N, C-alpha and C positions, 0 to 999 in steps of 0.2 A: 921674808927668807926664813927660813925654819932652821933651828939650831938645835942640834941634839945635845945632850949632856952626857956625860959619860955613864950615868946613872939610867938614862934612860933608851940609849942606844940599843944595850943588850934585849931589853924588852921588846924595844921596836923591831929590832931584827928577827928575833924569834917569832914574833907575831907575823913578819912578812914570809919567813920559812914556811911556818903552819899552817897559814890561812890557804893557801892553794891545796894542801894536803886534805884539810878538814872538808873542803869544798868538794874536791874529788871523791871522798869518802861519802859525802852526802848524797852524791847522784844515784846512788841504790836505791833512796826513799821514793815511794810513789803514793799516787792517790788511787784508792780503789772504789769503783763506782758498781753498786749492786743494780743492774734492771734484769734481774731473772723472775724476778715474780715471786721468791722466796726469801725467807731470811736467814742470813747467814751468821754463824755461832762464832767461828773461829778462823782465824788466817795463819797460815805457817809458811815461812820463808827458810829455803834451806839453799847452801851453796848446792851446785849440781853435781859436784863430786864427792858429796856427802850422802848417806843412808839415813839420817837421823832429822827427824822434823824440827826437834827442840821443842819450844815454847809457844803457845799463840801469841801474835806479835798484833793483832787487830787493836788492841788499847782499849777497848769498851766490850760491853756484854754482848750484844748484838748490831747487826746492821741489816736494817730491813731495806725491803725493795724500793728504791729510788734514791736511797741516801748514799752518801761517798764517806769515806773516812781517809785520812793520813797515814799512810804507814811507814814506820819508821823503826829499825831494828839494828841490832848489832850486825856491823858489817865486817868485821874482823881484817879487813884490807883493803885491797883495791879488786877484788874480784867482781867481773861484772855480770857473770853468769849464775842464775839462780833458779831453783823451782819454788813454784807458789802453789799452795793447796787449801783450797776452801774446805769447810765443813757447814752442811747445811743444818738446819734446825730439824730436820727428818731425819738425819744420820746419813744421808747421801755426800758424796765428797767430789771434787772436782780437782785436778791437778795438771800443771802446765810445766814441762820442763825446759832447761837451758834457754830462760827468758834473759835478756841483755838488759839487765836494769840501769846500766849506764846511759841507754839511748831512749829509755822510756820515762816519762813523768805520771803516765795515767793508764789505768788497766781497767776497761769497764767490760763487766761480766754480763752474758745474754744466755737464756734458756731458750733452746730450740726445742719445742714441744715436737716436731716432725721426726727427729732424728735422736730425742731424748736425750740431749747432752748440752753443756754449758760451753759456750765461746767465749773467747776473749777478745778483744780489740784494744790496740795499743796507740797512745800518741807519744 
């Protein structure tokens, strides 16, 4: 049987209340996999309702072809719909709008040479 002292109960109650909120907020983080054949220099994630990309959230200098990186960023709430932008070493960019990051844990990028565009598959 667990006994809570009056000193521990408020702390435990606070944890039980905030733990689900923190888990909910973390759902927007994802793993980015580069299968484009090119080096990615930066990654931006912005709320779909915003026109500002903010700062690079990749967390490292580059992401080479065949590598992956865990993307964590400031969520600022429980918003699920985000825009994602990657910038390649040669200056090209690729963007995806209205991505539901609450339902996605992995984004894999592929370069399609035939139509000259980057496509993303999600899990």
